[in-house]
Backbone as CSV, one residue per row, in Angstrom:
resi,resn,N_x,N_y,N_z,CA_x,CA_y,CA_z,C_x,C_y,C_z
1,MET,6.594,-1.455,6.495,5.321,-1.214,5.881,5.326,0.192,5.312
2,LEU,4.982,0.313,4.061,4.866,1.611,3.410,3.408,1.812,3.022
3,SER,2.837,2.931,3.449,1.452,3.201,3.096,1.198,4.704,3.128
4,ALA,0.222,5.106,2.357,-0.207,6.500,2.324,-1.627,6.517,1.776
5,ALA,-2.330,7.579,2.071,-3.702,7.699,1.594,-3.748,7.548,0.077
6,ASP,-4.682,6.746,-0.405,-4.927,6.549,-1.825,-3.768,5.918,-2.591
7,LEU,-2.850,5.245,-1.880,-1.753,4.530,-2.529,-1.757,3.078,-2.069
8,PRO,-1.216,2.178,-2.888,-1.140,0.770,-2.472,-0.242,0.608,-1.240
9,THR,-0.532,-0.410,-0.450,0.311,-0.712,0.707,1.414,-1.681,0.281
10,VAL,2.606,-1.451,0.795,3.756,-2.279,0.457,4.432,-2.716,1.755
11,TYR,4.646,-4.008,1.885,5.375,-4.560,3.024,6.735,-5.024,2.538
12,VAL,7.794,-4.662,3.244,9.151,-5.112,2.935,9.634,-5.908,4.145
13,SER,9.908,-7.184,3.930,10.261,-8.043,5.069,11.631,-7.735,5.647
14,GLY,12.567,-7.311,4.822,13.917,-7.095,5.324,14.516,-8.390,5.840
15,ASP,15.501,-8.287,6.694,16.158,-9.471,7.243,15.310,-10.032,8.377
16,ASN,14.286,-10.768,7.996,13.342,-11.340,8.941,13.062,-12.782,8.535
17,ALA,13.113,-13.688,9.469,12.743,-15.077,9.212,11.625,-15.513,10.160
18,SER,10.901,-14.554,10.731,9.865,-14.854,11.713,8.471,-14.641,11.143
19,LEU,7.718,-15.727,11.038,6.329,-15.599,10.602,5.477,-14.942,11.686
20,GLU,5.906,-15.022,12.937,5.184,-14.338,14.016,5.209,-12.825,13.795
21,VAL,6.331,-12.290,13.367,6.426,-10.856,13.047,5.460,-10.521,11.917
22,VAL,5.389,-11.386,10.923,4.472,-11.169,9.797,3.021,-11.164,10.291
23,ARG,2.686,-12.088,11.179,1.318,-12.125,11.741,0.993,-10.827,12.479
24,GLU,1.938,-10.328,13.250,1.721,-9.073,13.980,1.465,-7.917,13.013
25,ILE,2.210,-7.872,11.938,2.030,-6.801,10.950,0.681,-6.951,10.254
26,ALA,0.311,-8.171,9.888,-0.985,-8.398,9.244,-2.127,-8.005,10.169
27,ASP,-2.008,-8.337,11.454,-3.048,-7.973,12.422,-3.174,-6.458,12.556
28,ARG,-2.058,-5.784,12.491,-2.036,-4.331,12.679,-2.416,-3.576,11.410
29,CYS,-2.027,-4.104,10.240,-2.144,-3.314,9.003,-3.175,-3.830,8.013
30,GLY,-3.668,-5.043,8.174,-4.633,-5.574,7.221,-3.976,-6.093,5.957
31,THR,-4.773,-6.220,4.915,-4.314,-6.786,3.653,-3.273,-5.894,2.986
32,ILE,-2.293,-6.533,2.402,-1.171,-5.860,1.756,-1.324,-5.973,0.243
33,ASP,-1.074,-4.885,-0.466,-1.129,-4.947,-1.932,0.092,-5.673,-2.488
34,THR,1.283,-5.241,-2.083,2.524,-5.859,-2.562,3.422,-6.192,-1.376
35,ALA,3.898,-7.428,-1.352,4.856,-7.856,-0.333,6.196,-8.102,-1.015
36,ILE,7.206,-7.404,-0.563,8.570,-7.619,-1.035,9.246,-8.464,0.034
37,LEU,9.471,-9.726,-0.305,9.947,-10.689,0.690,11.374,-11.127,0.406
38,PHE,12.242,-10.931,1.378,13.601,-11.447,1.288,13.491,-12.967,1.422
39,ALA,14.070,-13.689,0.482,13.949,-15.148,0.453,15.328,-15.761,0.186
40,GLY,15.345,-16.991,-0.268,16.601,-17.641,-0.603,17.154,-18.552,0.469
41,ALA,16.538,-18.551,1.654,16.967,-19.416,2.753,18.472,-19.366,2.996
42,PRO,19.043,-18.159,3.095,20.484,-18.099,3.324,20.849,-18.654,4.698
43,ARG,21.924,-19.383,4.712,22.418,-19.964,5.958,23.919,-19.702,6.050
44,ILE,24.331,-19.231,7.191,25.752,-19.049,7.475,26.025,-19.857,8.728
45,PRO,26.753,-20.964,8.594,26.929,-21.875,9.734,27.399,-21.201,11.026
46,ALA,28.210,-20.170,10.919,28.742,-19.514,12.125,27.733,-18.584,12.797
47,LEU,26.599,-18.332,12.139,25.581,-17.430,12.696,24.283,-18.174,12.965
48,PHE,23.664,-17.920,14.079,22.333,-18.434,14.418,22.250,-19.953,14.310
49,ASP,23.347,-20.635,14.622,23.394,-22.102,14.553,22.986,-22.645,13.185
50,GLY,23.245,-21.878,12.140,22.935,-22.318,10.789,21.483,-22.120,10.377
51,ALA,20.684,-21.501,11.242,19.277,-21.241,10.894,19.221,-20.205,9.769
52,THR,18.116,-20.173,9.058,17.979,-19.199,7.982,17.961,-17.782,8.536
53,ILE,18.530,-16.890,7.773,18.582,-15.482,8.155,17.319,-14.759,7.690
54,VAL,16.801,-15.175,6.545,15.531,-14.664,6.022,14.694,-15.864,5.597
55,PHE,13.556,-15.634,4.990,12.620,-16.712,4.672,13.184,-17.756,3.718
56,ASP,12.773,-19.014,3.966,12.945,-20.017,2.924,11.699,-19.919,2.037
57,SER,11.637,-20.715,1.002,10.545,-20.583,0.029,9.177,-20.868,0.637
58,ALA,9.080,-21.902,1.452,7.798,-22.230,2.095,7.375,-21.125,3.058
59,GLN,8.314,-20.560,3.799,7.996,-19.450,4.698,7.554,-18.218,3.907
60,ALA,8.180,-17.958,2.775,7.785,-16.814,1.952,6.348,-16.984,1.466
61,ALA,5.997,-18.194,1.051,4.619,-18.455,0.614,3.648,-18.285,1.780
62,GLU,4.021,-18.767,2.950,3.160,-18.611,4.133,3.034,-17.142,4.524
63,ALA,4.118,-16.391,4.436,4.053,-14.952,4.720,3.092,-14.272,3.761
64,ALA,3.153,-14.638,2.493,2.235,-14.058,1.497,0.785,-14.371,1.854
65,ARG,0.532,-15.609,2.284,-0.828,-16.004,2.675,-1.291,-15.217,3.890
66,ILE,-0.443,-15.121,4.909,-0.791,-14.399,6.136,-1.122,-12.941,5.825
67,LEU,-0.309,-12.336,4.974,-0.493,-10.918,4.631,-1.665,-10.686,3.680
68,GLY,-2.124,-11.738,3.034,-3.159,-11.572,2.017,-2.632,-10.789,0.828
69,ALA,-1.324,-10.849,0.617,-0.684,-10.041,-0.431,-1.218,-10.394,-1.811
70,ARG,-1.593,-9.369,-2.546,-2.085,-9.556,-3.908,-0.939,-9.813,-4.884
71,ARG,0.238,-9.298,-4.547,1.428,-9.434,-5.386,2.614,-9.665,-4.458
72,VAL,3.482,-10.606,-4.832,4.659,-10.915,-4.028,5.894,-10.832,-4.922
73,VAL,6.828,-10.007,-4.502,8.086,-9.850,-5.220,9.196,-10.384,-4.326
74,PRO,9.713,-11.581,-4.632,10.821,-12.096,-3.827,12.125,-11.417,-4.243
75,VAL,12.959,-11.126,-3.275,14.262,-10.510,-3.545,15.321,-11.234,-2.730
76,HIS,16.564,-11.016,-3.087,17.697,-11.599,-2.362,17.614,-13.119,-2.294
77,TYR,17.317,-13.754,-3.417,17.278,-15.212,-3.410,18.279,-15.836,-4.377
78,ASP,19.095,-15.016,-5.010,20.131,-15.584,-5.868,21.361,-14.674,-5.896
79,GLY,22.444,-15.243,-6.342,23.640,-14.448,-6.537,24.716,-14.559,-5.466
80,TRP,24.399,-15.122,-4.309,25.402,-15.264,-3.254,25.496,-16.728,-2.842
81,ALA,26.677,-17.130,-2.436,26.928,-18.531,-2.106,26.119,-19.032,-0.905
82,HIS,25.727,-18.165,0.001,25.021,-18.639,1.199,23.521,-18.865,0.983
83,PHE,23.005,-18.579,-0.214,21.607,-18.904,-0.501,21.494,-20.406,-0.723
84,THR,20.506,-21.029,-0.105,20.323,-22.469,-0.255,19.101,-22.812,-1.085
85,GLU,18.303,-21.806,-1.449,17.136,-22.009,-2.317,17.091,-20.882,-3.339
86,GLY,16.519,-21.193,-4.483,16.443,-20.202,-5.549,15.078,-20.146,-6.196
87,ARG,15.073,-19.731,-7.448,13.835,-19.517,-8.196,12.960,-20.768,-8.239
88,ALA,13.542,-21.922,-8.534,12.762,-23.153,-8.659,12.026,-23.479,-7.356
89,GLU,12.702,-23.320,-6.241,12.077,-23.605,-4.940,10.968,-22.609,-4.621
90,LEU,11.179,-21.339,-4.984,10.128,-20.333,-4.777,8.883,-20.668,-5.591
91,VAL,9.074,-20.961,-6.864,7.932,-21.296,-7.727,7.218,-22.532,-7.193
92,ALA,7.967,-23.548,-6.798,7.357,-24.775,-6.267,6.568,-24.501,-4.987
93,ALA,7.120,-23.713,-4.084,6.441,-23.420,-2.817,5.174,-22.613,-3.032
94,PHE,5.236,-21.614,-3.890,4.047,-20.796,-4.158,2.997,-21.602,-4.916
95,THR,3.426,-22.485,-5.799,2.486,-23.353,-6.511,1.806,-24.296,-5.527
96,ALA,2.579,-24.919,-4.645,2.015,-25.842,-3.647,1.036,-25.133,-2.720
97,ALA,1.290,-23.863,-2.438,0.412,-23.093,-1.550,-0.786,-22.500,-2.289
98,GLY,-0.869,-22.707,-3.596,-1.969,-22.144,-4.381,-1.829,-20.647,-4.591
99,LEU,-0.608,-20.133,-4.524,-0.365,-18.694,-4.624,0.528,-18.314,-5.806
100,ALA,0.727,-19.222,-6.740,1.640,-18.963,-7.865,1.220,-17.741,-8.674
101,ASP,-0.078,-17.472,-8.733,-0.551,-16.321,-9.508,-0.178,-14.982,-8.880
102,ARG,0.250,-14.988,-7.639,0.649,-13.753,-6.952,2.148,-13.480,-7.046
103,LEU,2.907,-14.487,-7.464,4.361,-14.399,-7.507,4.822,-13.585,-8.709
104,ASP,5.607,-12.547,-8.438,6.139,-11.668,-9.483,7.666,-11.762,-9.451
105,LEU,8.220,-12.487,-10.406,9.660,-12.683,-10.466,10.356,-11.636,-11.323
106,GLY,9.622,-10.611,-11.717,10.215,-9.522,-12.466,10.537,-9.862,-13.898
107,GLU,9.882,-10.860,-14.436,10.143,-11.273,-15.806,9.386,-10.377,-16.772
108,VAL,10.038,-10.082,-17.856,9.432,-9.272,-18.904,9.121,-10.185,-20.069
109,GLY,7.926,-10.053,-20.617,7.529,-10.854,-21.748,8.264,-10.465,-23.011
110,PRO,8.011,-11.190,-24.101,8.676,-10.903,-25.375,8.308,-9.512,-25.895
111,ALA,9.246,-8.909,-26.570,9.036,-7.556,-27.111,8.183,-7.582,-28.345
């Protein structure tokens, strides 16, 4: 959690796949302006019995809801072989959760 007087609050999930941790942070810190969520549902069969190391898309959307995040920037969801979900799954999960308007994929409009 990054915060300072008169500045927006920013939550960075890091290598976390626990919504309980997110609930604890929301209870302690209140509404978040921007949530930077590690996503992509990476799985490495030899680690954690193949469980995700960070959020899958549905968990990322739920984390955004729990935090009340006004803006969500997903990171670490593409580019490596162990990611099992990507952009399409993130958009679908946030759309299904009614949070698509909060999702910031870092796209720049036409010049």
